[in-house]
C-alpha positions in Angstrom: 16.5 133.1 156.6 15.6 136.1 154.6 16.8 138.2 157.4 20.0 136.2 157.5 20.9 137.0 153.9 20.2 140.5 154.6 22.7 140.5 157.4 25.6 139.2 155.2 27.8 141.8 153.6 27.3 141.6 149.9 30.7 143.2 149.4 32.4 140.2 150.8 30.7 137.9 148.2 31.5 140.3 145.5 35.1 140.4 146.4 35.4 136.6 146.7 33.7 136.2 143.3 36.1 138.6 141.7 39.1 136.9 143.3 37.8 133.5 142.0 37.4 134.9 138.5 40.9 136.3 138.6 42.3 133.0 139.7 40.5 131.1 137.0 41.7 133.7 134.4 45.3 133.4 135.6 45.1 129.7 135.4 43.8 129.8 131.9 46.5 132.4 131.0 49.2 130.1 132.3 47.8 127.1 130.4 47.3 129.1 127.3 50.9 130.5 127.5 52.3 127.0 128.0 50.2 125.7 125.1 51.4 128.5 122.9 55.0 127.8 123.9 54.6 124.1 123.2 52.6 124.3 120.0 53.9 127.4 118.3 57.4 128.2 119.6 58.7 124.6 120.1 56.1 122.8 118.2 58.4 121.8 115.3 61.0 120.4 117.7 58.5 118.4 119.6 56.9 117.2 116.4 60.3 115.9 115.3 61.0 114.3 118.6 57.6 112.7 118.6 58.1 111.4 115.1 61.5 110.1 115.9 60.1 108.2 118.9 58.2 106.0 116.5 59.3 106.8 113.0 62.9 106.9 112.0 64.9 107.3 108.8 67.7 104.8 108.1 70.4 105.3 105.5 71.0 102.7 102.8 74.6 102.7 101.6 75.1 102.3 97.9 77.2 99.6 96.2 80.5 101.2 95.1 81.3 100.7 91.5 83.4 97.8 90.5 86.9 98.0 88.8 87.8 95.9 85.8 90.9 95.5 83.6 90.7 96.3 79.9 89.5 92.7 79.2 86.7 92.8 81.7 88.4 90.9 84.5 87.1 92.1 87.9 89.8 93.3 90.3 87.8 95.2 92.9 84.4 94.1 94.3 82.3 94.7 97.4 81.3 92.4 100.3 78.8 92.6 103.1 79.9 94.2 106.4 78.2 94.4 109.8 78.8 97.5 111.9 77.9 97.5 115.7 76.1 100.8 116.5 74.1 102.3 119.3 71.3 105.0 119.5 71.8 106.9 122.9 68.1 108.0 123.2 67.0 104.4 123.0 69.8 102.9 125.0 69.0 104.3 128.5 72.0 104.1 130.7 74.9 104.0 128.2 77.5 102.6 130.6 75.2 99.7 131.5 74.5 98.9 127.9 78.2 99.1 126.9 79.1 96.9 129.9 76.6 94.3 128.7 78.0 94.5 125.2 81.5 94.1 126.4 80.4 91.0 128.3 78.8 89.2 125.4 81.1 90.3 122.5 84.6 90.1 123.9 85.3 93.8 123.3 86.6 95.7 126.3 84.4 98.3 128.0 87.2 100.9 127.5 87.3 100.3 123.7 83.5 100.6 123.4 83.5 103.7 125.5 86.3 105.2 123.6 84.5 104.6 120.3 81.3 106.0 121.7 83.0 109.2 122.9 84.9 109.6 119.6 81.8 109.1 117.3 79.2 110.6 119.5 76.4 112.5 117.7 73.1 114.1 118.8 69.5 112.9 118.7 68.7 109.6 117.2 71.8 109.2 115.0 73.4 105.8 115.4 76.9 105.9 116.9 79.5 103.5 115.5 81.0 101.3 118.2 82.9 98.8 116.0 83.0 98.4 112.2 83.0 95.2 110.3 82.4 92.9 113.3 82.8 89.1 113.1 79.9 86.7 112.7 80.4 85.6 116.3 79.9 89.1 117.5 76.9 89.5 115.2 75.3 86.3 116.6 75.9 87.3 120.2 74.3 90.7 119.7 71.3 89.4 117.8 70.7 86.7 120.5 70.6 89.4 123.2 69.1 92.3 121.4 65.9 92.5 123.5 68.1 93.1 126.6 70.0 95.9 124.9 67.6 98.6 123.6 69.3 101.0 121.2 72.0 98.5 120.0 71.7 98.0 116.3 73.6 96.0 113.7 74.0 98.0 110.5 74.5 96.1 107.3 76.5 97.9 104.5 78.7 96.9 101.5 82.4 97.1 102.1 85.2 97.5 99.5 87.0 94.2 98.8 90.2 94.1 96.8 90.2 90.6 95.2 94.0 90.2 94.7 96.3 90.9 97.5 98.5 94.0 96.8 97.6 93.8 93.1 98.1 97.1 91.4 97.8 98.8 94.8 99.3 102.1 93.8 97.2 102.3 90.6 93.9 101.3 92.0 94.4 103.0 95.4 92.4 102.4 98.6 89.6 103.9 100.6 89.7 105.7 104.0 87.5 107.9 106.1 87.4 111.5 104.9 89.6 113.8 107.0 88.7 117.3 108.2 91.3 118.7 105.8 89.7 116.9 102.8 86.2 118.2 103.8 87.5 121.7 103.2 88.9 120.9 99.8 86.9 121.8 96.7 87.4 118.3 95.3 85.2 116.9 98.2 82.5 119.5 98.1 79.2 118.0 99.2 80.8 115.1 101.1 79.8 114.4 104.7 82.0 113.7 107.7 82.4 110.0 108.4 82.1 108.9 104.7 84.7 106.8 103.0 86.5 108.2 100.0 89.3 107.2 97.7 92.6 108.2 99.1 94.8 107.7 96.1 94.9 106.0 92.7 91.8 105.2 90.6 89.7 105.1 93.8 90.4 108.8 94.3 90.5 110.0 90.7 87.1 108.5 89.9 85.5 108.7 93.3 82.4 110.6 92.2 81.7 108.0 89.6 82.3 105.1 91.9 80.6 106.2 95.1 76.9 106.0 94.0 74.1 107.7 95.9 72.7 106.9 99.3 69.1 105.7 99.7 67.0 105.4 102.8 64.1 103.7 104.6 61.3 105.2 106.7 60.7 102.7 109.5 58.5 102.4 112.5 60.2 101.5 115.8 59.0 100.5 119.2 60.0 102.1 122.5 63.3 100.1 122.5 64.2 101.5 119.0 63.6 98.1 117.3 62.1 98.2 113.9 58.5 97.1 113.7 57.8 97.7 110.1 59.2 99.6 107.0 56.9 102.4 105.8 58.8 103.5 102.7 62.1 102.8 101.0 64.1 104.9 98.5 66.7 102.5 97.1 70.3 103.5 96.9 71.9 104.0 93.5 75.0 101.9 92.8 78.1 103.6 91.6 79.4 103.3 88.1 82.0 100.7 87.2 85.4 101.6 85.8 87.1 99.6 83.1 90.8 100.4 83.2 93.2 100.2 80.3 95.7 97.9 82.1 96.1 94.3 81.1 95.6 92.1 84.1 98.1 89.4 83.1 100.8 92.0 82.1 100.3 93.9 85.4 100.6 90.6 87.3 103.8 89.8 85.3 105.3 93.2 86.2 104.6 92.8 89.8 106.1 89.3 89.8 109.3 90.6 88.1 109.6 93.4 90.7 109.0 91.2 93.7 111.6 91.9 96.3 113.0 95.0 94.5 112.3 98.7 94.9 111.3 100.4 91.6 108.6 100.8 89.0 107.4 99.6 85.6 105.2 101.6 83.3 104.0 100.1 80.0 102.0 102.0 77.4 100.3 101.5 74.1 102.5 104.0 72.0 99.7 104.8 69.6 96.9 105.6 72.1 98.8 106.3 75.3 96.8 103.7 77.2 98.5 102.4 80.3 99.0 98.6 79.9 100.7 98.2 83.2 101.7 100.5 86.1 103.6 98.9 88.9 105.4 100.3 91.9 107.3 98.1 94.4 107.0 97.4 97.2 103.3 97.5 97.4 100.8 97.4 100.4 97.7 95.5 101.4 94.7 97.7 100.4 92.2 95.6 102.4 94.1 96.4 105.6 92.9 100.0 105.3 89.2 99.1 105.1 88.7 98.1 108.7 91.3 100.5 109.9 95.0 100.1 110.4 96.4 99.9 113.9 98.7 102.6 115.0 101.7 100.2 115.0 100.9 99.0 111.4 100.6 102.6 110.2 103.9 103.6 111.8 105.6 100.6 110.2 104.3 101.6 106.8 105.3 105.3 106.9 108.7 104.6 108.4 109.6 101.9 105.9 112.7 103.3 104.0 111.5 101.5 100.9 108.4 103.8 101.0 105.7 101.3 100.1 103.0 104.0 100.2 104.7 106.0 97.5 103.7 105.4 93.9 107.2 105.3 92.4 105.8 105.2 88.8 104.6 108.8 89.1 106.0 110.2 92.3 109.6 109.0 92.5 112.1 111.3 90.8 115.3 109.7 89.6 118.3 110.8 87.6 117.7 109.3 84.2 121.2 108.2 83.5 122.0 107.3 79.9 118.4 107.1 78.8 118.7 110.9 78.7 121.1 110.6 75.8 118.1 110.4 73.6 117.3 114.0 74.4 120.9 115.1 73.9 121.1 113.3 70.5 117.8 114.9 69.3 119.0 118.4 70.4 122.3 117.9 68.6 120.8 116.6 65.4 117.9 119.1 65.2 120.2 122.1 65.9 122.7 120.8 63.3 125.4 120.8 65.9 126.5 117.4 64.6 125.8 115.2 61.7 125.1 111.4 62.0 128.4 110.8 60.2 130.6 113.0 62.4 132.6 111.0 65.0 134.4 111.6 68.3 137.3 109.6 69.6 136.7 108.0 73.0 139.8 106.9 74.8 137.8 106.2 77.9 137.8 109.7 79.3 137.3 113.3 78.3 139.5 116.1 79.7 137.6 119.3 80.3 139.7 122.0 81.9 141.6 120.4 84.7 139.1 117.6 85.2 138.7 114.2 83.7 135.2 113.0 82.8 135.3 109.3 82.4 133.4 107.0 80.1 131.7 103.9 81.6 134.0 101.8 79.3 137.4 102.1 80.9 139.5 101.6 77.7 137.1 103.7 75.5 135.0 103.1 72.4 137.4 104.4 69.9 136.0 106.4 67.0 132.2 106.6 67.3 129.4 108.3 65.4 125.9 109.1 66.6 124.3 105.7 66.0 127.0 103.7 67.7 127.3 106.2 70.5 123.7 105.6 71.3 124.0 101.8 70.8 127.1 101.6 73.0 126.1 104.5 75.3 129.5 106.3 74.9 129.7 108.9 77.5 132.6 110.7 75.9 130.6 111.3 72.7 127.8 112.9 74.6 130.1 114.9 76.9 131.3 116.7 73.8 127.8 116.9 72.1 126.4 118.4 75.3 129.2 120.9 75.5 128.3 122.1 72.0 124.6 122.3 72.8 124.9 124.0 76.2 122.6 123.6 79.1 119.9 126.0 78.0 119.4 124.2 74.7 119.4 120.8 76.4 116.8 122.1 78.8 114.6 123.4 76.0 114.6 120.0 74.2 114.1 118.1 77.4 111.0 120.0 78.1 109.9 119.7 74.5 110.2 115.9 75.0 107.8 116.1 77.9 110.3 116.1 80.8 110.2 118.5 83.7 106.4 118.6 83.9 103.6 116.1 84.9 102.3 113.9 82.1 98.7 114.6 83.2 97.8 111.1 84.0 94.6 110.9 86.1 96.3 110.0 89.3 96.8 112.2 92.4 100.2 113.4 93.4 102.2 113.1 90.1 105.6 114.8 90.3 107.1 117.0 87.7 110.8 116.0 87.9 113.5 118.6 87.3 115.2 119.9 84.2 118.1 122.2 85.3 119.1 125.4 83.6 121.2 128.4 84.5 118.1 130.4 85.6 116.9 127.5 87.8 120.2 127.1 89.6 120.6 130.9 90.2 117.1 131.2 91.6 117.0 128.0 93.6 120.6 127.5 94.7 121.8 131.1 94.4 124.8 129.9 92.4 126.1 130.5 88.9 126.0 127.6 86.4 129.4 126.0 85.7 130.1 124.8 82.2 131.4 121.4 83.5 128.0 120.7 84.9 126.6 120.7 81.4 128.6 117.6 80.6 127.0 115.7 83.5 123.5 116.9 82.4 124.2 115.7 78.8 124.5 112.1 80.0 121.5 112.2 82.4 123.4 113.0 85.6 123.8 116.2 87.6 120.5 117.8 88.7 118.4 116.0 86.2 115.3 114.2 87.7 112.6 112.3 85.9 109.8 110.0 86.8 109.3 106.5 85.2 106.0 107.5 83.6 107.7 110.5 81.9 110.3 108.1 80.4 107.6 105.7 79.3 105.9 108.6 77.5 109.2 109.6 75.8 109.7 106.0 74.7 106.2 105.9 73.3 106.8 109.2 71.4 110.0 107.9 69.8 108.2 104.7 68.9 105.1 106.3 67.3 106.9 108.8 65.2 107.0 111.8 67.6 103.6 112.2 69.1 103.5 112.8 72.9 100.5 111.0 74.3 98.9 111.7 77.7 98.8 108.4 79.6 95.3 107.1 79.7 94.1 104.8 82.5 90.3 104.8 82.0 88.9 102.8 79.1 85.3 103.3 79.8 82.8 104.0 82.6 79.5 102.2 82.6 76.5 101.7 84.9 75.8 98.5 86.7 73.3 97.8 84.0 76.0 98.0 81.4 75.2 101.3 79.9 78.3 103.2 78.8 78.3 106.7 80.2 81.9 107.8 79.2 84.7 106.5 77.1 88.4 107.2 77.7 89.8 109.5 75.0 93.3 109.6 73.6 94.9 113.0 74.1 97.9 114.4 72.2 100.2 116.7 74.3 102.3 117.8 71.4 105.1 116.5 69.2 108.8 115.9 69.9 110.5 119.1 68.7 112.5 117.4 66.0 112.1 116.6 62.3 111.6 112.9 61.1 115.2 112.7 59.9 116.7 113.3 63.4 114.2 110.9 64.9 115.1 108.2 62.4 118.8 108.5 63.4 117.9 108.1 67.1 115.6 105.1 66.3 118.4 103.4 64.5 120.7 103.8 67.5 118.0 102.4 69.8 117.5 99.5 67.5 121.3 98.7 67.7 121.2 98.9 71.5 119.3 95.6 71.4 120.0 94.0 68.1 123.7 94.5 67.3 126.7 93.0 69.2 128.2 95.7 71.3 124.8 97.3 72.0 124.5 97.7 75.8 121.3 95.5 75.9 122.2 93.0 73.2 123.2 90.1 75.4 120.3 90.5 77.8 117.4 91.4 75.5 118.1 90.5 71.9 115.6 88.1 70.4 115.0 88.0 66.7 111.4 87.0 67.3 110.7 90.2 69.2 112.5 93.1 67.5 112.9 95.3 70.5 114.5 98.8 70.5 115.6 100.4 73.7 118.1 102.4 75.7 119.9 101.4 78.9 120.7 103.7 81.8 122.8 103.4 84.9 122.2 106.4 87.1 124.8 107.2 89.7 123.4 108.3 93.0 124.8 109.9 96.1 124.2 108.1 99.4 122.3 110.0 102.0 124.0 110.7 105.4 121.6 108.2 106.9 122.7 105.5 104.5 126.4 106.4 104.9 126.0 105.8 108.6 124.9 102.3 107.8 121.6 102.7 109.5 119.8 101.1 106.5 122.3 98.3 106.2 120.7 95.2 104.8 117.8 97.1 103.2 119.6 99.0 100.4 123.1 99.1 98.9 123.9 102.8 99.2 126.6 102.8 96.5 124.7 100.9 93.8 123.3 103.0 90.9 119.6 103.0 89.7 119.1 100.6 86.8 117.1 102.0 83.8 115.7 100.6 80.6 113.2 102.2 78.3 112.0 100.3 75.2 109.4 99.7 72.6 108.5 96.8 70.4 108.2 95.8 67.6 110.6 98.4 66.3 108.3 98.9 63.3 104.6 99.4 64.1 105.2 99.2 67.8 102.5 97.9 70.1 104.1 98.5 73.5 106.5 101.1 75.0 107.8 101.0 78.5 110.1 102.2 81.2 111.7 100.2 84.0 113.7 101.5 86.9 115.1 99.4 89.8 116.4 101.5 92.7 120.0 100.6 93.6 119.7 97.8 91.2 123.1 98.1 89.5 123.5 98.2 85.7 120.4 98.9 83.5 121.5 96.3 81.0 121.6 93.4 83.5 118.8 94.4 85.9 116.2 96.5 84.2 116.5 95.4 80.6 115.6 91.7 81.3 112.4 92.8 83.1 111.3 94.8 80.1 112.2 91.9 77.8 110.0 89.5 79.8 107.1 91.8 79.7 107.4 92.6 76.0 107.7 88.9 75.2 104.6 88.1 77.2 102.6 91.0 75.7 103.5 90.2 72.1 103.6 86.4 72.3 101.4 85.7 75.2 104.1 84.0 77.3 107.7 84.7 78.2 110.6 82.6 76.9 112.1 81.0 80.0 115.1 79.7 78.2 116.3 83.0 77.0 118.8 84.1 79.5 122.2 84.7 78.0 125.0 86.2 80.1 126.1 89.8 79.5 129.3 90.4 77.8 129.0 94.2 77.8 127.8 96.3 80.6 127.3 100.0 80.8 
């Protein structure tokens, strides 16, 4: 044996031993490298995946703040909603799970697949398949949840507008944030997929209303089903908004505008608080919550009555004879005319080779300032406008708050248009013709105003000349009732006239309603109310589409817009307002009765249904 070992070549053993050691070293090197790669380089990712496999974070959506009227009547609430979602990493074969879901819920496989593809995210993020599902779908999913790993019902609060179409343009509605909105500064910090206010109060006060998300740390099993909750951070509810509007007055305005196109704005003339803001026709806010169908959306945007437009702040109309307030103030303040000076109105005014007609065919005879306002004599204001000139008229119109947004806290307010020589030359590349000034002086021509601008003007005349910024927020408070912000009255300047000139105009507006011959006397006069106001009948030009008769049955293309602006009581006024009815006809017979009904209700608590005299004078 001893000899045998002596005969073996020791070099062979040495070589084999070295080879074995090298192999072991290489194996450990591979294992160490792999361990380094898993622990150090990708350790954090695997740690996250491991944690997600048993511990998940689930969002808790906050309650959105409620919206009340000035008297504490709730108008907008929240309700529970159930979203059908799926987590791909838990679901296994997606198509098989979606097919099972389609079989038990009634949704089509194509719809579920389409939603999955549209909303697909990475990792363990739940993907929305269908929002706000019915209770039947909820019951079907819960009964079969053990056969569908990864399918989850997510409970969240959903906006609920308590009164169908009520104050739709003022309150607004919610919708999923768009890519464009995500890039805007207003929505800095918002996430894709969240719901935001699209217009109205919902948009203006979105950061107050939306609240803050909470979350739960939960332990799930291999099928993604929650076994226990480890920790919860509760969501913070949004703050509630108390608006300045009066619920009953708003409801009255909407009832009076039912079936018409137009707007009503009512203000407190001393504070600028908006008491009612109505635009007609309206839309169903709740239909936006679960998502409009493509057909429903196309019907809304193609409706020639423009139900999505807030006509109170976005529609621009020629003001008609309501503009004569501006012409009168300019003439009196500039000493171009005295209250005692009169013009003779034969029913027309010849300027050059053209006849400018008065609305009263046989004329008003000899009229001074007060009666010219009361009877809305066009001939009087043609001549006064000619004395003033377009530049002076434009200066006073802008000083009265026209031609610029009022500053109300609502998105998309329009400025209107106050024409001047410079404007026409720069915009239309044409010189100003002196005959155009006559049209401007009676509120026609290029003049454009919004209903809220005219309501602010009425309020300024009513309160002695102070131009108030319209205020829609009375206060903001937490869900616990702690007030975090109060609405503040803001002055935007004064009418550019002295008290004497304003007093003459106020007398004329009082006679419009309270003296026979006043254009609103037979429709509005009521000794118990003491209303002052100004009618307006704004001529419009039919569009080519309307001339072709393509809108036949929806609008009367040749009818003028009906205006009435008013305040009451004439002394110590409590309400000022503007009413416009598109293609409504005469302001005295269409717009003025609406204002009267609202003023009666606001001051007396109820309208007088028997007060309905027939008009003897029309503008």
